[in-house]
N, C-alpha and C positions, 0 to 999 in steps of 0.2 A: 377346791372347786369354787367355794364362795369367794376366795381371794382373787381368783382369775376373773370372775364375773364383775367384781368391784373395780378391778384395774381396767377392764374393757369399757365399763360404763364411764369411768373418769376420762379415758382417752377420747371417747365419742363426745363427751360433754365439752372437753377442751377444743376439739375440732369444730364443733358447732358454734362455740363462742367466738373462735377466731374467724370463722366464715361470716358470722353476724357482724363482727367488728370491721371486716374488710369492705370498704365502700365500693359500690358498683355504679356504672353509668345509668343515667335515667333517660329512657327512650320514649318519645311520644310521637305517634303517627296520627295526623289529622287530614281530613279531606273536605273540601268545600266546593259545591254543596254535597251533602251526604245522599242526595237523591238526584237522578238524572235519567236521560233517555240514551238509547243506543248511539254511540258515537260522540256523546257530549265530552267536551274537554273539562276535566275536573282538576282543580288546583290541589295538589298534594303537598304536604309539609312534614318533614321529619326533624324533630328537635332532639339533640343529644347533649345532655349536661354531664360534663366530666368532673369527677372529684379533683381536688388539688393534686398536682404532681402526676396526674395520669395523662399519657399520650394517646393519640387516636389517629389512625390512618383512614380517612373517609373512604368507604367502600363504594363500588359502582352500584347504582340503583337501576335495576332493569336488566334487559329490555322488557321483562314481563314479571309482574307480581301477581301470582295467582291467575285470576281471570282478567286482570287489568294489564294494559300495554302502556309502557312509559314512553311518552312522545319526546320529552326533553327534560332537562333539569340540571342543576349544579349545586355544589356545596359552597357555603360561605362560613368562614370562621378561621381561627377561634376568636370568640368575643369573651373578654374577661368579665367575670361576674363577681359579686361580693363573696368574700371568704376564700378566694383563690380558685373557684370553679371556672370552667370554660364552657362556652356554648358554641355548638356547631349546628347549622341549619341547612337542610336540603329543601329546595323548592322546585317543583316541576309540574308538568301537565300529564294527566293519566286519562285513559279512555277505555271503555269496555264495549264489547260488541255482542254481549249476551244479555238477556233480560232475566229479571228475578232478583231475589235477595242474595247478593254476592258478598263475599268477605275478602277484605284485604288481609293477607296473612301477616303474622308477626314479622317485623323487620329486625334482624339481629345485627348488633355491632359488637366490636371487640375493643376494649380498653386495655392499655398495656402499662404495667408497672415496670420497675427496673429489673425485677426478677420473675416476672410472670405476666399473665394476662387474665382478664375478667370479661365474660360475655354477658350481654343483657339484650332484651328484646322488647318490642312494643306489644301492646295488646292487640288482638284481632279487631279489625274495624269493619262493621257491617255497612254496606252501601246498597241502596235500592236502585236498580236500573229498569226503567219501564220501556215499553215499545213505543215507537213513534206513531203507531196506529192507535186509534181509539178502540174502545171495547168492541167486541164482535157485533157488527151491524145486523139489524133485523133483516129477515129474509126479503129479498128483492131490492134492498137499498144499496146504493153504491158507496163504499167506504170513502171517507174524506182523507185525502192524502196530504200529509203535512209537507211543509216546504223542505226543500233539500238543505242539508247542513253544509256549511263551508268545509272544504277538505282540510284535514288536519295537516299542519305544517311541521316538518321535521327539519331541525337545524342542519343546513348543508355542511359537508365536510370538504374544506378547501386544502387539506394537508398535502394531497398529491399535486395540486396546482402550485402551492407554495414551494414544494420540493423541485418541481420542474423549473420554476422561475429562478430559484437559487442556482441550479445547475447552469441555466442559460446565462445568468449574470457572471458566474465564474468563467465560462467559456469566452464571454465577451472581454472580460478583464485579461485573460490569458492571450487572446488575439491582439488586444491593444498593446500588451507588453512585448509580444513578438514583433509587432509592427514597429514599435519604438526602437527595439534592439536592432532590427534590420536597418532602419534609417540611420542609426548612430554608428553602427559598426560594420556596415556593408562593405566598406572599402577594406577593412582589416580581415573580413571573413571571405573575401573573394578567393577564387581558386588560384593556387600557386602553380606556375608552370613546372612540369616534371623535368628534372635534370636529365641531361643527355646520358644515354646508356653507352658507355665506351665499348661494350661488347656487342651492341646492336642485336641483342637477343640471341647471340650465339654462345655456346659454352665457353667459359674462360680459357680452358686449355686449347681450344681451337683458335681462339683469338690470339693467345700468347705465341703459339707456333707461327702464326702469320706475322706477328710483330717482330719476332726474333729473326725470321727469314728476311723481312724488309730491312732490319738493322744490318744484317750481314751484307745485303746487296748494296747498301749505301757506302761501304768501304771507308768508313770514317777513320780508322787507324792508319790506313795507307795514305790518307790525305793529311796526316798529322793532327787530326782532331781526336786525340785519344781521350781527353777529358770529356768531350761531348759524347763519345762512345760509351764511356763508363756511366755518365749521367743518364743516358737513354736506357742503358741496361738496367740500372737501378730503378728507374721509373717503371719500365715494363714489368719487372719482377714484382714490385710492390703493388702495381695495379692488378696483376694477375692474382696475387695472393689475396688482395682485398675482395675480388669477385669470387674467388674459390671458397674462402672461409667466412665471407660476410663480415669483414672487419675493415675499417678505414685505416690504411697504412701510409697513404700518399703524403700526408702532412706530419707523419711521426718520424722521430729520429731513430737511428739504427739501434740505440740502446733500449728503446721502448718496444721495438718490434717483437723480440722473443716472448715477452710476457703476454702480449696481445695474441700472438699465434698459439701460445700454450693454452690460453683461455678458450680459444676457438676450436681446439681439438687437433691441431697440427701434430703429426708424428714427431717425437722428440729428436730422432736423428736428423730429420729435415730442418728442424729449428736451428740446430748447430750449423748445418751447411748453409742455410740462408743467412745467418748472422755473419759467418765468415765471408761470404760473397759480398754482402752489403758493406761490410767493413772495408774490404779491398776497394770497392767503388768509392767509398768516402776518402780513402787515402789519395786516390787520383784526383777527385773533385776538389778536396780542400787542402791536402798537403802537397799538391802539385807533383806527385811522383810520376815517373815516366817508365811504365812497365815495358818489358820486351814483347815482341810479337807472340812468343810462346805463352806469355802470361795472359795477354788479352784473349788469345784463342782458348786458353784454359778457363778463363772467366766465362766465356760464352758456353763452353762445354758444361761447366758447373751449373749454369742457368738452365740448360736443357735437362741436366740430371735432376734438378729440383722439380721442374715441371713434370718429367716422366714419373717421378715417385710421389707426386701429390695430386695428380689428376684423378678423377673418379675411376673406380675399379672397372666399371662397365664401359669406359671409354675405349675405343679400338686402339690397338697398339701399332697402328700404321705409322710409317716414318713420314712426318710432316715437317721435318726440320728444314730441309733445303740448305744444309751447310755448304759453303763454297769450298 
């Protein structure tokens, strides 16, 4: 038991010595004058002296300290002192609206070390606030009324105004940039005329049936214009497939067409039939072959076969060919 008591006493003694050796901030609160009347503006001052290597975040003072109201004030610092200490000073105006012996409560600050924090506070500060009226007048006498005091001024807050002006400035800059871009690039940004729609807003399969019918009625092979017939048949088929599958085939060679149709979802059997038909047209257009009437009639039938098997499923199956 005696050993336990001795150990506890040593621990407490060490803690006390460490606490005594740990420096703390020095806080001093003063007010001038220490006496006044109701509504007087009293100059308050808080001095905080920090030991070396201690940091300090100046706290907000107010808006009320006990019976006193903080009208304005700000911190100044740090100011380096001898021995590595630092000085922070708060100065501001205070006012009280009650009479009597009032007390400014202790003001607490927090100093921070690398691994902890230390608090310190000022001493309570007595202040005498008297009434603006004289002592109780004798019976029948009219009390003398003191002059009115000037209203207390509170520092205006312009933060909202500054924010609004900043937003307005940004909008003006954006408007100026848009005006400059419009002046510089107006010609390039003008609307481009929409290309002609070869189908005139009609379904591609309706358009292609009408085009094939018109090709038949022109009787080009009978007039010896077989190469023109095959050229027109190739054009009509490519334009139909371009509109049906949303892919541009008019300027593409026959060797490229199968891959483009495959990517757009064309049925594989139809891709083979289309490639064979376009290849036959190329032989007439470029190799100058002269097919027999049965061959060009067969080419026309194969074109109808492609359209019949690639048009939308909901399209009516009515006979719109008009084959002669």
